[in-house]
Each structure stands twice: as structure tokens, then as C-alpha cells.
N, C-alpha and C positions, 0 to 999 in steps of 0.2 A: 476438462474444466478450465476456464480461463485463468491465466496466471497474472498476478499484479505485483508491482514493486511499490512499496510505500517508503517514503523518506520523510523524516520529521525532526523537529527540534523541540526540546523541552522548554516549557516556561519555568520561571523560578519555582512555582508551586510544584511542577512536575519533577524538577531536580530534588526538591525537598522530599518528595515521596520516594524517589529513587534512593536517596541517601538513607531513608528510614527502612525501606524494604529490600533493597538490593536488586541486582540484575535478574537473577533467576526467577524471583517472584513476579517481576514485570513481564518476563517472557511467558510465564505460566498464565498470567492474566490475559495477555494478548492472545495466547493460544485458545483460551476459553472463549474469548470474544469471537475469534474467527470460526471456531467450531459451532458456536451458537447460530451462525448464519449459514451453516452447511459447508464450511470450507475447512482447509487444513493449512497450518503454518509450516512452510517448508524451511525457512531460514529466518533467524532473528539475530541481528548484530548491533552492537554499539560502535560508534565511531567518533573520531575527532574532526574538527573543522566546522563546516556550515551546517551539518546535520548531526544529530545525536544518536539516531536510531535508523536502521535499515531493515526492512522486512520483505520477504517474498512469500506470497500466499497463493493458494488455489481457492477459488470461490465459484459458486454456481453461476453467477451473473453480476452485471454492473449494479443492479439494484441491491443485492446483498452487501456489496462493498460500500455502496452509498449509505446504507442503513448503519453499518459499523462506523463509518466515517462521521456521520452526523452525531451518533451517540458519543464517540470519543471527543469530537470537537466541542460538544456542549459541556464536557467535563472540565475543559480549560487547562489541561496539563501539557498539551502539546501545541506548537504553533508551526507555521510554515510547512504544513503537511502537503506532500505532493504524492499523487497516485498515478502510476503509469501502467497501462495495459502492456503486458509482455507478449511478444509474438514469436513463435517458433520459426525456424527456417522453412518448415513445411507450410506454415501460414503464409509466409512471403511468397513461396512458390505458387500457391493458389492465387494470391493477390496479383502477381505479375502476369498471370494467364488471363485475367479478366479484361474485357474490352471496356475502355473508359473513353467517353467523349468529353473533350475539354478544349476550350479556346482561351488562351491567355488574354488578359485585359489589353485592349488597344490593338489587337491583331485581327 
């Protein structure tokens, strides 16, 4: 299953919800969301700095992650959400063995 890294910051509304419910309830809610699209939550962390939350999850496909993203985005509790597809070293091994035809601009 593809693996994804999600990084996000909470809005003021999201922080109020976190203050009210705490971190473990937030993790449980995210876990339920991920499972509802057929995935699993591998890691969930809070952090300091530009992002408030970091998640690693496995999901069946990009469409499933997009469905979860649209749903959470519409709720308005998080902002600056970034989703990255994570690749294994084996994925990169396959990628570098592929033949690619490319001409840089101007050459």
C-alpha cells in the first residue's frame, strides 16, 4: 500500500478543539478517518514550529487520501496541509532502472 506523510498546522478553531479534547482523542479521530478509507495510521505526532501535526499513513491509493483530505479541509480545523507520497528505497531502485527520454529546455 502507498505510504503518505501529512504535515499540517491547526487553525485557532482546531487548537480550541485540541485544548478541549486532548491529543489522544485527536489521534483516535484521525485513525478512524484513515481506516474509513481503507488505510492504517502508522504514526501520529505533534510538533513545535511551522507544523503542529505530523502523520504517516498507509492508504490504498491517491483517491482515498484525497477523499480524506477534502473532508478534513472542509472542516476548517487545519491549514497549510501538505501531503507527500513516500517512496521506499526499492521504489527508487525501480525508478532508476526505467528508461526516460528527456531533453532539457534550450538544448
